[in-house]
Structures are given as structure tokens and as C-alpha cells.
VOBA-1610 file (N, C-alpha, C; in pm, whole numbers, padded with zeros to 5 digits, always signed):
BEGIN
Unk-00531+01150-00289Unk-00437+01177-00191Unk-00526+01217-00065Unk-00468+01198+00046Unk-00523+01212+00157Unk-00538+01356+00157Unk-00663+01399+00235Unk-00720+01558+00254Unk-00638+01632+00374Unk-00516+01583+00437Unk-00470+01670+00526Unk-00343+01744+00466Unk-00319+01864+00485Unk-00212+01972+00453Unk-00075+01883+00453Unk-00062+01804+00583Unk+00054+01796+00606Unk+00079+01656+00537Unk+00020+01552+00524Unk+00048+01479+00437Unk+00065+01500+00298Unk-00014+01582+00222Unk-00004+01610+00078Unk+00129+01723+00065Unk+00149+01790+00162Unk+00282+01893+00127Unk+00404+01790+00178Unk+00379+01706+00302Unk+00481+01633+00349Unk+00511+01526+00216Unk+00444+01462+00155Unk+00474+01370+00064Unk+00534+01419-00065Unk+00510+01539-00085Unk+00580+01618-00225Unk+00732+01630-00150Unk+00738+01692-00038Unk+00863+01720+00043Unk+00946+01599+00032Unk+00860+01491+00074Unk+00951+01396+00070Unk+01020+01320-00079Unk+00885+01295-00186Unk+00940+01317-00305Unk+01051+01370-00356Unk+01083+01500-00311Unk+01201+01591-00355Unk+01316+01557-00251Unk+01295+01443-00191Unk+01428+01434-00095Unk+01451+01528+00017Unk+01345+01591+00057Unk+01369+01697+00150Unk+01286+01640+00275Unk+01319+01711+00403Unk+01221+01653+00529Unk+01097+01693+00530Unk+01001+01610+00558Unk+00845+01639+00564Unk+00824+01767+00656Unk+00930+01789+00746Unk+00902+01904+00816Unk+00942+02023+00791Unk+00979+02015+00660Unk+01067+02137+00614Unk+00963+02266+00617Unk+01061+02382+00662Unk+01002+02496+00666Unk+01072+02611+00594Unk+01199+02533+00523Unk+01276+02617+00400Unk+01156+02683+00296Unk+01155+02797+00275Unk+01054+02874+00183Unk+01070+02786+00042Unk+01210+02783+00022Unk+01243+02727-00151Unk+01220+02615-00171Unk+01214+02537-00083Unk+01173+02372-00059Unk+01035+02368-00066Unk+00980+02453-00003Unk+00808+02465+00004Unk+00778+02485-00121Unk+00824+02600-00201Unk+00784+02648-00345Unk+00835+02504-00439Unk+00897+02455-00391Unk+00949+02328-00501Unk+00824+02235-00453Unk+00788+02201-00361Unk+00680+02120-00332Unk+00568+02181-00394Unk+00518+02297-00379Unk+00414+02326-00410Unk+00419+02345-00619Unk+00519+02330-00663Unk+00514+02298-00774Unk+00510+02138-00829Unk+00557+02077-00732Unk+00503+01905-00777Unk+00368+01893-00792Unk+00305+01951-00635Unk+00138+01935-00637Unk+00106+01991-00761Unk+00092+02109-00810Unk+00028+02201-00923Unk+00043+02107-01032Unk+00133+02029-01082Unk+00159+01935-01202Unk+00123+01828-01163Unk+00092+01802-01052Unk+00017+01634-01038Unk-00151+01677-01044Unk-00192+01765-01045Unk-00311+01820-00996Unk-00430+01750-01104Unk-00359+01738-01229Unk-00487+01689-01323Unk-00507+01575-01316Unk-00382+01499-01247Unk-00448+01339-01236Unk-00460+01317-01063Unk-00494+01427-01009Unk-00560+01399-00862Unk-00735+01396-00881Unk-00798+01293-00841Unk-00934+01296-00856Unk-01025+01343-00735Unk-00950+01342-00630Unk-01008+01411-00486Unk-00903+01403-00385Unk-00925+01476-00279Unk-00847+01498-00154Unk-00920+01443-00047Unk-00918+01335-00019Unk-01021+01203+00097Unk-00929+01130+00183Unk-00943+01135+00291Unk-00867+01059+00395Unk-00944+00906+00366Unk-01053+00937+00359Unk-01132+00785+00329Unk-01205+00744+00234Unk-01133+00719+00115Unk-01162+00701-00017Unk-01221+00561-00039Unk-01295+00527+00064Unk-01314+00381+00015Unk-01437+00355-00080Unk-01541+00442-00105Unk-01671+00424-00234Unk-01555+00465-00319Unk-01478+00529-00352Unk-01407+00551-00492Unk-01332+00408-00515Unk-01250+00352-00440Unk-01186+00244-00424Unk-01297+00140-00471Unk-01389+00109-00399Unk-01478+00009-00419Unk-01554-00012-00558Unk-01606+00121-00585Unk-01679+00138-00719Unk-01576+00154-00847Unk-01438+00139-00837Unk-01340+00141-00905Unk-01331+00253-00975Unk-01360+00380-00924Unk-01350+00528-00948Unk-01213+00562-00952Unk-01121+00512-00921Unk-00983+00518-00879Unk-00927+00394-00884Unk-00775+00424-00928Unk-00689+00271-00962Unk-00613+00279-00867Unk-00565+00410-00805Unk-00449+00419-00708Unk-00512+00547-00611Unk-00470+00495-00472Unk-00512+00586-00390Unk-00405+00609-00255Unk-00414+00721-00225Unk-00303+00717-00084Unk-00411+00722+00043Unk-00370+00636+00100Unk-00468+00599+00216Unk-00371+00541+00344Unk-00476+00536+00442Unk-00374+00487+00573Unk-00379+00358+00574Unk-00268+00288+00646Unk-00222+00156+00611Unk-00358+00076+00665Unk-00404+00128+00777Unk-00499+00027+00851Unk-00639+00009+00769Unk-00676+00112+00709Unk-00790+00133+00596Unk-00742+00046+00481Unk-00630+00058+00442Unk-00592-00054+00333Unk-00584-00186+00365Unk-00563-00238+00486Unk-00580-00371+00519Unk-00736-00373+00498Unk-00823-00346+00554Unk-00964-00389+00560Unk-01022-00350+00399Unk-00963-00262+00333Unk-00996-00256+00191Unk-00936-00402+00128Unk-00835-00451+00150Unk-00801-00566+00120Unk-00881-00683+00144Unk-00912-00690+00269Unk-00962-00801+00327Unk-01125-00823+00221Unk-01170-00679+00185Unk-01289-00722+00143Unk-01288-00720-00019Unk-01211-00672-00083Unk-01151-00685-00227Unk-01009-00714-00254Unk-00986-00856-00252Unk-00823-00899-00265Unk-00763-00848-00387Unk-00820-00769-00461Unk-00753-00724-00551Unk-00669-00613-00544Unk-00704-00541-00407Unk-00592-00413-00338Unk-00453-00461-00304Unk-00371-00414-00370Unk-00247-00417-00308Unk-00171-00279-00267Unk-00088-00287-00181Unk+00002-00174-00130Unk+00141-00151-00189Unk+00169-00041-00183Unk+00323-00024-00246Unk+00364+00107-00165Unk+00470+00114-00148Unk+00567+00229-00087Unk+00670+00277-00205Unk+00639+00420-00206Unk+00738+00485-00320Unk+00911+00465-00266Unk+00980+00442-00343Unk+01117+00450-00304Unk+01183+00567-00248Unk+01115+00680-00261Unk+01176+00782-00169Unk+01106+00764-00030Unk+01046+00666-00006Unk+01011+00677+00148Unk+00856+00713+00166Unk+00794+00705+00276Unk+00656+00758+00331Unk+00653+00821+00441Unk+00597+00875+00451Unk+00524+00926+00589Unk+00486+00821+00704Unk+00518+00850+00833Unk+00484+00769+00910Unk+00420+00810+01044Unk+00311+00786+01051Unk+00247+00825+01183Unk+00210+00700+01290Unk+00204+00752+01433Unk+00154+00676+01532Unk+00003+00712+01595Unk-00085+00630+01635Unk-00208+00605+01677Unk-00168+00604+01815Unk-00227+00698+01930Unk-00187+00658+02041Unk-00316+00704+02124Unk-00356+00612+02243Unk-00463+00651+02338Unk-00401+00639+02482Unk-00438+00762+02550Unk-00436+00780+02657Unk-00534+00840+02763Unk-00537+00716+02883Unk-00652+00730+02973Unk-00608+00766+03091Unk-00575+00886+03157Unk-00566+00911+03271Unk-00603+00823+03379Unk-00474+00767+03497Unk-00550+00705+03581Unk-00613+00754+03677Unk-00734+00705+03728Unk-00845+00762+03777Unk-00992+00790+03705Unk-00983+00804+03556Unk-01052+00852+03477Unk-01194+00724+03478Unk-01301+00765+03440Unk-01408+00671+03440Unk-01376+00542+03371Unk-01332+00566+03271Unk-01263+00463+03172Unk-01195+00347+03247Unk-01099+00392+03332Unk-01013+00282+03394Unk-01064+00130+03439Unk-01176+00165+03515Unk-01213+00031+03563Unk-01287-00044+03458Unk-01291+00001+03326Unk-01340-00114+03205Unk-01196-00130+03162Unk-01111-00051+03143Unk-00989-00095+03101Unk-00927-00201+03188Unk-00928-00199+03311Unk-00885-00284+03392Unk-00941-00422+03413Unk-01092-00442+03342Unk-01129-00558+03345Unk-01139-00602+03225Unk-01055-00541+03136Unk-01094-00584+02943Unk-01033-00696+02938Unk-01113-00800+02883Unk-01024-00928+02853Unk-00975-00936+02719
//
């Protein structure tokens, strides 16, 4: 499992059919129960489980899609799956203010 509270709790909420952003106490308590029931099957909370995957210490890992792609390039046996309940989605973004020192580098980037 990823080692971020948002992803762990959000995944449990999504599994239960609730919003990943729920702040409803009853829904959060239900998510807590799901997470406690899965605890015996969780080896680690780690956002970068590369070693665990490549040394085959784990058979299933929740990971970032970009990392999963690089793992697949190194070890073709790695496959991806999305749960039928859906999944969390995130967007990485980069902002460089106009006039910043990096602007000249970005302007000349080929």
C-alpha cells in the first residue's frame, strides 16, 4: 500500500462506494474497519516498493502508474490492474513563474 494517508483512507472509501474525500464520520469508521481487516495481508506502507517488487517479496503492490511503467520495463512480468470500484487519480504539475531563473533554460529547451 502507498504510504500516504490520503491514498490509504481514500482507497478504502472508494472500495466502499464513498467519495475519496468523505469527511462523514460514519463512512470514515467503515473505512477504518476495512483497513483493519486487511492489515494481516499488508507487508508495508511504501510509496516506492521497487526493491520489494524486484526481489519478489511482494506479489501485489499499490504504486504510482509512472513507477509501475518503469518496473514493467525492467521486469516484463509486472502487470497492472484497476479495481472495479475505480481508483484514485492525481495530476503532477510544475509551475515556473515568468522571470524565474529557470525561465531562460525552459525557453531554450529542445
